[in-house]
C-alpha positions as CSV (number, residue, x, y, z in Angstrom):
1,M,-70.7,-7.8,110.7
2,K,-68.4,-8.3,107.7
3,I,-69.0,-4.7,106.6
4,V,-68.0,-3.4,110.0
5,T,-64.9,-5.7,110.0
6,D,-63.9,-4.6,106.5
7,L,-64.4,-0.9,107.4
8,L,-62.2,-1.3,110.6
9,N,-59.5,-3.1,108.6
10,T,-59.5,-0.3,106.0
11,L,-59.2,2.3,108.8
12,S,-56.5,0.4,110.6
13,N,-54.4,0.0,107.5
14,F,-54.7,3.7,106.8
15,I,-54.2,4.9,110.3
16,W,-51.1,2.7,110.9
17,G,-49.8,3.2,107.4
18,P,-46.7,5.2,106.3
19,I,-48.4,8.6,107.0
20,M,-49.1,8.0,110.7
21,L,-45.8,6.3,111.3
22,A,-44.0,9.2,109.6
23,L,-45.9,11.6,111.8
24,L,-45.1,9.8,115.0
25,L,-41.4,9.5,114.1
26,G,-41.4,13.0,112.7
27,V,-42.7,14.7,115.9
28,G,-40.1,12.7,117.9
29,I,-37.3,13.9,115.6
30,Y,-38.6,17.5,115.7
31,L,-38.7,17.5,119.5
32,T,-35.3,15.8,119.9
33,L,-33.7,18.5,117.7
34,G,-35.6,21.3,119.4
35,L,-34.4,20.0,122.7
36,K,-30.9,19.9,121.4
37,L,-30.6,16.1,122.0
38,M,-31.4,16.7,125.7
39,P,-33.2,13.3,126.2
40,W,-30.1,11.5,125.1
41,R,-27.7,13.7,127.0
42,K,-29.7,13.6,130.3
43,I,-30.5,9.8,130.6
44,G,-28.1,9.5,133.5
45,Y,-29.6,12.6,135.2
46,G,-33.1,11.1,134.6
47,F,-32.2,8.0,136.5
48,K,-30.7,10.1,139.3
49,L,-34.0,12.0,139.6
50,L,-35.9,8.7,139.6
51,F,-34.1,7.2,142.5
52,S,-33.6,10.5,144.5
53,G,-37.0,9.9,146.2
54,K,-37.8,13.6,146.0
55,A,-41.5,14.3,146.0
56,D,-43.8,17.2,146.9
57,K,-46.8,15.4,148.4
58,D,-48.9,18.6,148.3
59,Q,-48.6,18.6,144.5
60,G,-49.8,15.2,143.5
61,D,-51.3,11.8,144.4
62,I,-48.4,9.3,143.8
63,S,-44.6,9.6,143.9
64,P,-42.7,10.4,140.7
65,F,-41.3,6.8,140.8
66,Q,-44.8,5.4,141.1
67,A,-46.0,7.5,138.2
68,L,-43.3,6.0,136.0
69,M,-44.1,2.5,137.2
70,T,-47.8,3.1,136.5
71,A,-46.9,4.2,133.0
72,L,-44.6,1.3,132.5
73,S,-47.2,-1.1,133.9
74,A,-49.4,-0.1,130.9
75,T,-46.6,-0.2,128.3
76,I,-44.6,-3.3,129.3
77,G,-46.8,-6.1,128.1
78,T,-47.6,-8.1,125.0
79,G,-45.6,-5.7,122.8
80,N,-42.4,-6.7,124.6
81,I,-43.0,-10.4,124.0
82,A,-45.4,-10.9,121.1
83,G,-44.7,-7.5,119.4
84,V,-40.9,-8.0,119.1
85,A,-41.4,-11.5,117.7
86,T,-44.0,-10.2,115.2
87,A,-41.6,-7.4,114.1
88,I,-38.8,-10.0,113.4
89,F,-41.2,-12.4,111.7
90,L,-42.5,-9.7,109.3
91,G,-39.6,-7.4,109.0
92,G,-36.6,-9.6,109.7
93,P,-33.9,-8.9,112.3
94,G,-33.4,-5.4,110.9
95,A,-36.8,-4.4,112.3
96,I,-35.1,-4.3,115.8
97,F,-32.8,-1.5,114.6
98,W,-35.8,0.6,113.6
99,M,-37.5,-0.2,116.9
100,W,-34.4,1.3,118.6
101,I,-34.6,4.4,116.4
102,T,-38.3,4.8,117.2
103,A,-37.5,4.6,120.9
104,L,-34.6,7.0,120.8
105,F,-36.7,9.7,119.2
106,G,-39.7,8.6,121.2
107,M,-37.9,9.6,124.4
108,A,-38.4,13.2,123.4
109,T,-42.0,12.6,122.6
110,K,-42.6,11.0,126.0
111,Y,-40.7,13.8,127.7
112,G,-42.8,16.5,126.0
113,E,-46.0,14.7,126.9
114,A,-45.1,14.5,130.6
115,V,-44.0,18.2,130.7
116,L,-47.3,19.4,129.3
117,A,-49.3,17.0,131.4
118,V,-47.8,18.4,134.7
119,K,-47.8,22.0,133.5
120,Y,-51.5,22.0,132.4
121,R,-53.0,19.5,134.9
122,E,-56.1,20.3,137.0
123,V,-57.6,19.3,140.3
124,D,-61.0,17.6,140.1
125,S,-64.0,17.7,142.4
126,R,-62.4,15.0,144.6
127,G,-59.1,16.9,145.0
128,K,-57.2,14.6,142.7
129,R,-54.7,15.8,140.0
130,Q,-55.9,15.1,136.5
131,G,-53.9,15.6,133.3
132,G,-53.0,14.3,130.0
133,P,-53.5,15.3,126.3
134,M,-57.2,16.3,126.9
135,Y,-56.1,18.8,129.6
136,Y,-53.1,20.2,127.8
137,I,-55.2,20.6,124.7
138,K,-57.9,22.5,126.7
139,N,-55.7,24.6,128.9
140,G,-52.7,25.0,126.6
141,L,-54.4,25.5,123.2
142,G,-57.5,27.2,124.7
143,K,-61.2,26.5,124.9
144,N,-61.6,26.7,121.1
145,W,-59.6,23.5,120.9
146,Q,-61.6,21.7,123.7
147,W,-63.4,19.6,121.0
148,L,-60.0,18.1,120.1
149,G,-59.5,17.2,123.8
150,F,-62.9,15.7,123.9
151,L,-62.1,13.5,120.9
152,F,-58.9,12.3,122.5
153,A,-60.8,11.4,125.7
154,L,-63.5,9.6,123.6
155,F,-61.0,7.6,121.7
156,G,-59.1,6.8,124.9
157,T,-62.2,5.6,126.7
158,I,-63.0,3.2,123.9
159,A,-59.4,2.0,123.2
160,A,-58.8,1.2,126.8
161,F,-61.4,-1.5,126.8
162,G,-59.7,-3.1,123.8
163,I,-55.9,-2.9,124.0
164,G,-55.8,-2.3,127.8
165,N,-58.5,-4.8,128.9
166,M,-60.1,-7.6,126.8
167,V,-57.0,-8.2,124.6
168,Q,-54.9,-8.6,127.8
169,S,-57.2,-10.9,129.7
170,N,-57.7,-13.0,126.5
171,S,-53.9,-13.3,126.1
172,V,-53.6,-14.5,129.8
173,A,-56.4,-17.0,129.4
174,D,-55.0,-18.4,126.2
175,A,-51.4,-18.7,127.6
176,L,-52.6,-20.4,130.8
177,N,-54.9,-22.7,129.0
178,S,-52.2,-23.7,126.5
179,N,-49.4,-24.3,129.0
180,F,-51.2,-25.3,132.2
181,N,-54.7,-26.4,130.9
182,I,-56.5,-23.9,133.1
183,D,-60.1,-23.2,132.1
184,P,-60.4,-19.6,130.6
185,L,-63.5,-19.1,132.9
186,I,-61.4,-19.6,136.0
187,T,-58.7,-17.3,134.6
188,G,-61.3,-14.6,133.8
189,I,-62.9,-14.8,137.3
190,V,-59.5,-14.7,139.1
191,L,-58.2,-11.8,137.0
192,A,-61.4,-9.8,137.4
193,I,-61.2,-10.2,141.2
194,L,-57.5,-9.2,141.4
195,V,-58.0,-6.2,139.1
196,G,-61.0,-5.1,141.0
197,L,-59.2,-5.2,144.3
198,V,-56.5,-3.0,142.9
199,I,-58.5,-0.4,140.9
200,I,-61.0,0.2,143.7
201,G,-58.3,2.1,145.5
202,G,-57.8,4.5,142.6
203,V,-54.4,5.8,141.4
204,T,-52.9,5.6,144.9
205,R,-53.4,1.8,145.0
206,I,-52.5,1.4,141.4
207,G,-49.3,3.3,142.0
208,E,-48.4,1.2,145.0
209,V,-49.0,-2.1,143.2
210,A,-47.2,-1.0,140.1
211,G,-44.3,0.4,142.1
212,K,-43.7,-3.1,143.6
213,L,-44.7,-5.4,140.7
214,V,-43.2,-3.6,137.7
215,P,-39.6,-3.5,138.9
216,V,-39.8,-7.2,140.1
217,M,-41.3,-8.5,136.9
218,A,-38.9,-6.5,134.7
219,I,-35.8,-7.6,136.6
220,A,-37.0,-11.3,136.5
221,Y,-37.7,-11.1,132.8
222,I,-34.3,-9.5,132.1
223,A,-32.5,-12.1,134.3
224,G,-34.1,-14.9,132.4
225,S,-33.1,-13.3,129.1
226,L,-29.6,-12.8,130.3
227,I,-29.2,-16.5,131.2
228,V,-30.0,-17.3,127.5
229,I,-27.8,-14.5,126.2
230,F,-24.7,-15.5,128.3
231,A,-25.2,-19.2,127.3
232,N,-24.8,-18.0,123.7
233,F,-22.4,-15.2,124.4
234,G,-20.1,-16.0,121.6
235,E,-22.9,-15.3,119.1
236,V,-24.0,-12.0,120.5
237,G,-21.7,-10.0,118.1
238,N,-23.1,-11.9,115.1
239,A,-26.7,-11.2,116.3
240,F,-26.0,-7.4,116.4
241,N,-24.3,-7.6,113.0
242,L,-27.4,-9.3,111.7
243,I,-29.6,-6.6,113.1
244,F,-27.6,-3.7,111.7
245,S,-26.9,-5.3,108.2
246,S,-30.6,-6.4,107.8
247,A,-31.8,-2.9,108.7
248,F,-30.2,-1.5,105.5
249,S,-30.0,-4.4,103.1
250,G,-33.1,-6.6,104.0
251,T,-33.0,-10.2,105.1
252,A,-32.8,-13.2,102.8
253,A,-35.2,-16.1,103.2
254,T,-33.9,-18.8,105.4
255,G,-35.5,-21.8,107.2
256,G,-39.1,-21.0,107.8
257,F,-38.5,-17.2,107.4
258,A,-39.9,-15.9,104.2
259,G,-37.4,-13.0,103.8
260,A,-38.0,-9.2,104.2
261,A,-37.0,-6.1,102.3
262,V,-35.7,-3.0,103.9
263,M,-39.0,-1.2,103.7
264,A,-40.6,-4.1,105.7
265,A,-37.9,-3.8,108.3
266,I,-38.6,-0.1,108.7
267,R,-42.4,-0.4,108.6
268,F,-42.7,-3.2,111.1
269,G,-39.9,-1.9,113.3
270,V,-41.4,1.5,113.7
271,A,-45.0,0.1,114.1
272,R,-44.0,-2.4,116.7
273,G,-41.8,0.1,118.5
274,V,-44.7,2.5,118.8
275,F,-47.0,-0.3,119.9
276,S,-44.6,-1.3,122.6
277,N,-43.6,2.0,124.2
278,E,-46.7,4.1,123.2
279,A,-44.7,7.3,122.7
280,G,-47.0,9.7,120.9
281,L,-50.2,8.0,121.7
282,G,-50.8,10.2,124.8
283,S,-51.5,7.5,127.3
284,A,-48.5,7.7,129.6
285,P,-48.8,11.5,130.4
286,I,-52.1,10.7,132.1
287,A,-50.2,8.8,134.8
288,H,-47.4,11.3,135.0
289,A,-49.9,14.1,135.6
290,A,-50.7,12.5,139.0
291,A,-47.0,12.7,140.2
292,Q,-46.1,14.5,143.4
293,T,-44.0,17.2,141.8
294,N,-44.2,20.9,141.1
295,D,-41.7,20.8,138.3
296,P,-42.8,19.6,134.8
297,V,-39.2,19.2,133.6
298,R,-38.2,16.9,136.4
299,Q,-41.2,14.6,135.7
300,G,-40.5,14.8,132.0
301,M,-37.0,13.5,132.5
302,I,-38.3,10.6,134.6
303,A,-41.0,9.9,132.0
304,M,-38.6,9.6,129.1
305,L,-36.9,6.7,130.9
306,G,-40.1,4.7,130.3
307,T,-39.4,4.5,126.5
308,F,-35.7,3.6,127.1
309,I,-36.5,0.9,129.6
310,D,-39.4,-0.6,127.6
311,T,-37.8,-0.7,124.1
312,I,-34.0,-0.3,124.4
313,V,-33.7,-2.7,127.4
314,I,-36.6,-5.1,127.6
315,C,-37.5,-5.4,123.9
316,T,-33.8,-5.9,123.1
317,M,-33.6,-8.8,125.6
318,T,-36.5,-10.6,123.8
319,A,-35.0,-9.9,120.3
320,L,-31.5,-11.2,121.3
321,V,-33.0,-14.5,122.7
322,I,-35.0,-15.0,119.5
323,L,-32.0,-14.4,117.3
324,L,-29.4,-16.2,119.4
325,T,-31.4,-19.4,119.6
326,G,-32.1,-19.4,115.9
327,A,-35.9,-19.6,116.5
328,W,-36.5,-16.6,114.2
329,T,-36.1,-19.0,111.2
330,S,-38.7,-21.5,112.5
331,G,-41.7,-19.9,110.8
332,E,-43.4,-19.2,114.2
333,T,-44.6,-15.7,115.0
334,G,-46.0,-13.7,118.0
335,A,-45.9,-15.1,121.5
336,S,-45.4,-18.6,120.0
337,L,-42.0,-17.5,118.6
338,S,-40.9,-16.0,121.9
339,T,-42.0,-19.1,123.8
340,L,-40.1,-21.4,121.3
341,A,-36.9,-19.2,121.6
342,Y,-36.9,-19.2,125.4
343,G,-37.7,-22.9,125.5
344,Q,-34.7,-23.6,123.3
345,G,-32.5,-21.3,125.2
346,I,-32.9,-22.8,128.7
347,S,-34.8,-25.6,130.3
348,G,-38.3,-24.4,131.2
349,G,-37.7,-21.2,129.3
350,N,-41.2,-21.4,127.8
351,Y,-42.6,-20.8,131.4
352,I,-40.6,-17.5,131.6
353,V,-42.6,-16.3,128.6
354,T,-45.9,-17.6,130.0
355,I,-45.4,-16.2,133.5
356,G,-44.0,-12.9,132.0
357,L,-47.0,-12.6,129.7
358,V,-49.4,-13.2,132.6
359,I,-47.8,-10.6,134.9
360,F,-47.2,-8.1,132.1
361,A,-50.9,-8.4,131.0
362,F,-52.1,-7.9,134.6
363,T,-50.2,-4.7,135.1
364,T,-51.4,-3.5,131.7
365,L,-55.0,-4.1,132.9
366,I,-54.5,-1.9,136.0
367,G,-52.5,0.8,134.2
368,W,-54.9,1.2,131.3
369,S,-57.9,1.1,133.8
370,Y,-56.6,4.4,135.1
371,Y,-56.1,5.9,131.6
372,G,-59.6,5.0,130.5
373,E,-61.1,6.2,133.7
374,R,-59.4,9.6,133.4
375,C,-60.6,9.9,129.8
376,A,-64.2,9.0,130.8
377,E,-64.1,11.5,133.7
378,F,-63.0,14.3,131.4
379,I,-66.2,13.7,129.4
380,F,-68.8,12.7,132.0
381,G,-67.3,14.1,135.3
382,A,-66.4,12.3,138.6
383,A,-69.8,10.5,138.8
384,I,-68.7,8.1,136.1
385,I,-65.8,6.6,138.1
386,I,-67.6,3.9,140.1
387,P,-69.7,2.7,137.1
388,Y,-66.6,2.7,134.9
389,R,-64.7,0.5,137.4
390,I,-67.6,-2.0,137.5
391,V,-67.8,-2.2,133.7
392,W,-64.0,-2.5,133.6
393,V,-64.0,-5.6,135.9
394,V,-66.8,-7.2,133.9
395,A,-65.0,-6.6,130.7
396,V,-61.9,-8.3,132.1
397,M,-63.8,-11.5,132.6
398,T,-65.6,-11.2,129.3
399,G,-62.3,-10.8,127.4
400,A,-61.0,-14.1,128.7
401,L,-63.9,-16.0,127.2
402,I,-64.7,-14.5,123.7
403,K,-63.0,-14.3,120.3
404,L,-61.4,-10.9,119.9
405,N,-60.8,-10.3,116.2
406,L,-63.3,-7.3,116.1
407,V,-62.0,-6.0,119.5
408,W,-58.4,-6.1,118.3
409,L,-59.4,-4.1,115.2
410,L,-61.5,-1.5,117.1
411,A,-58.7,-1.0,119.7
412,D,-56.1,-0.6,116.9
413,V,-58.2,2.1,115.2
414,M,-59.0,3.9,118.4
415,N,-55.3,3.9,119.4
416,G,-54.4,5.5,116.1
417,F,-57.2,8.1,116.5
418,M,-55.8,8.9,120.0
419,A,-52.4,9.8,118.6
420,I,-53.7,12.4,116.2
421,P,-55.0,15.0,118.7
422,N,-51.9,14.4,120.9
423,L,-49.4,14.9,118.0
424,I,-51.2,18.1,117.0
425,A,-51.0,19.4,120.6
426,L,-47.3,18.4,120.9
427,A,-46.4,20.2,117.7
428,V,-48.3,23.4,118.5
429,L,-47.2,23.5,122.2
430,S,-43.6,22.6,121.4
431,P,-42.4,26.2,122.1
432,V,-43.7,25.8,125.6
433,I,-41.8,22.5,126.0
434,F,-38.6,24.1,124.7
435,K,-38.9,27.2,126.9
436,V,-39.6,25.4,130.2
437,T,-36.7,23.0,129.5
438,K,-34.3,25.9,128.7
439,D,-35.3,27.7,131.9
440,Y,-34.8,24.6,134.0
441,L,-31.4,23.7,132.5
442,N,-30.2,27.3,133.0
443,K,-31.1,27.1,136.7
444,N,-29.6,23.6,137.3
């Protein structure tokens, strides 16, 4: 077992090292420039499309709004609570600046993914729309590249059970046991039942639940954060100054914080940013491919909002609370640091983090179930769907009860492997992204 663990550690360190992070950021920069900064210029237009309610029900299975909420259900999770805290602990406040940079360029990546997902999607034997990197690799790059799509689907199927399943149920079980003394077995059983009730209805049910739960949970979490921020409003300017100055000069040791150089701020800011919003990993376009739309560009503009909402809005809320309360110098890290910060900020604030973590993890469980299922269907066909859902529910309960060091490592490696075929496809198919975007903007 130690040999396997050491091998996975080596792979993880390589995959998520400077080369991969540079590729993820580099593709985002390339697409942003190729699109002539369109994702930044059209944020307002994207929100207008999101709330316009326009959908073509003959062209998909869920509304464009539900597609975004399904994608957000999988990305808004532990990365927004534990990931932000870890970035600050390892890279200092300056890491938040680099999370923002990653998100701003990641908007173009997420846009491109969704454009290709809708353009190259297929209809399966059940009459459902299927899309994502494996399909735009096969249909966009040609059958000679189908092996690359197969690899993406294989990595996605495996990764889903880690980062999207057992890691999430384990986080919920740990949080509820620590704060409410609830037996992990009970948590596992209840979670498994709730997840099973949702995913048995397929993407339509997942979209309906995500469409209701994600906006409510995001607004509630932002509201709780704003209470702390306004209670410390006089220090908000100093918090932003600390973020910007630390991004370029590093952060000196203070309190329980060990200090961090500029390179640490960049490395952990970019890494945690990617972990949080998943731009470039190829997961979100699987949800956007099911949208009721006949226009790839419209869905792409809606998709890019996911990165903005996840990182620029929600992650920033968490970061400001951690900095304003001074908790970042406590020596705590991860979810414990966020819990401490919110607890210091307002009475009962630790429960905001606990409840937020539980709901975020639940929505991640249902969102990633869809991603993994679509990847498995690409490999094995529609016959795999029911067995996959059964195994998914069993894994939810199992994850709540076991130690997850090996699962974390495996998920980390598989997530990194997912990104490689996706980034290749985005780069090679970038002329298609640029052309359909130019044609759309010329008409509208």
